[in-house]
N, C-alpha and C positions, 0 to 999 in steps of 0.2 A: 908803461905799466897800467896793468888792466885794474878798474877800480872795481871792486866787489859790490855787488848790487845790495840794497837794503832790504832787509828782511820783511818791511811794511811800508806802508805809505805813511807820511807823517804829517802831511799838510794837505789841506784844501783850500786852494786859491781861490779869490773872487776874481773875476777877470771883468775888466769893464764892457760894458754891453755897447755894441756897436763899433768895437775895435776889432782889427784885423784879426786878432788873436782870439775874440770871443766867433768869429766867423769859422774858423778853424778847430777850436778846442772846447767852444761852448762855454756859457758863464761860471762854471765851478770845473775846477779842474783838481783831481786828487796826485800828489807828486810827492817825494823826497825832497828833501831840502837840506844841505850839507853843506855850509859855507865856510870858507875861510875869511871870503871878503864879500861886501855886499856895497849895492849902490848906495853913496851916502850925498851927493849931487847931481842931478840932472845935467847932460849938456843943452845946450841951446837947440831946441827944437824938437827934443825928446818929450814925451808924455808915460806916466806910469800907466799900464794897462791890466798889471796882475800885482795882488799883494797877499802876501801870507797873513794868519791872524794875528800875528805880531806886528805885521806892519812893515816888514821886510819886502822890499821892491823885487818881484819875481817876475816881471814882464814889462817890457819897454816895446815902444814904437816911436819912429820918426815921423811927423807929421808933415813932412814935406818929400819923402821918399819911401819906396817900397821896403823898410827894415824892420824886423821884427825882431827882438832878443829874447830870450828867457835866461832864468838862472838855475834852470834844473837840468836833468837829463833823461828825457822820455825814454831814450834807447837802454837805459839802466834798471827801467822799473822790471822787477821780476814776474809780474804778470800784466802785460800790457793793460793799461787803462785807454779804450777807444778816445775818450776826450783828452787824452794827453799825449798821445803818439801822432796826431796830426800834425803838431808844429813838426816834429823830426822829419815827416815826409813832404812838407810845403802842403801850400793850398791847393 
């Protein structure tokens, strides 16, 4: 089932400077965030690298492996934000 893209961007995330996510997406990323579930506790070796204004964790990275995870869908943005689509395409 295809999800209908949101009509507008809903959050500007703050990305941790120096993280792999910041290298790809920049320090601020405008995204839509529609969650049924969110991160409650981080697993061992994971670090928060992005958060919404309400504190919702939106980006994670593994400290010991090349793993970056996001809680938004850059491919669904109605008008791609160049700072948000980098993560969809890889570094």
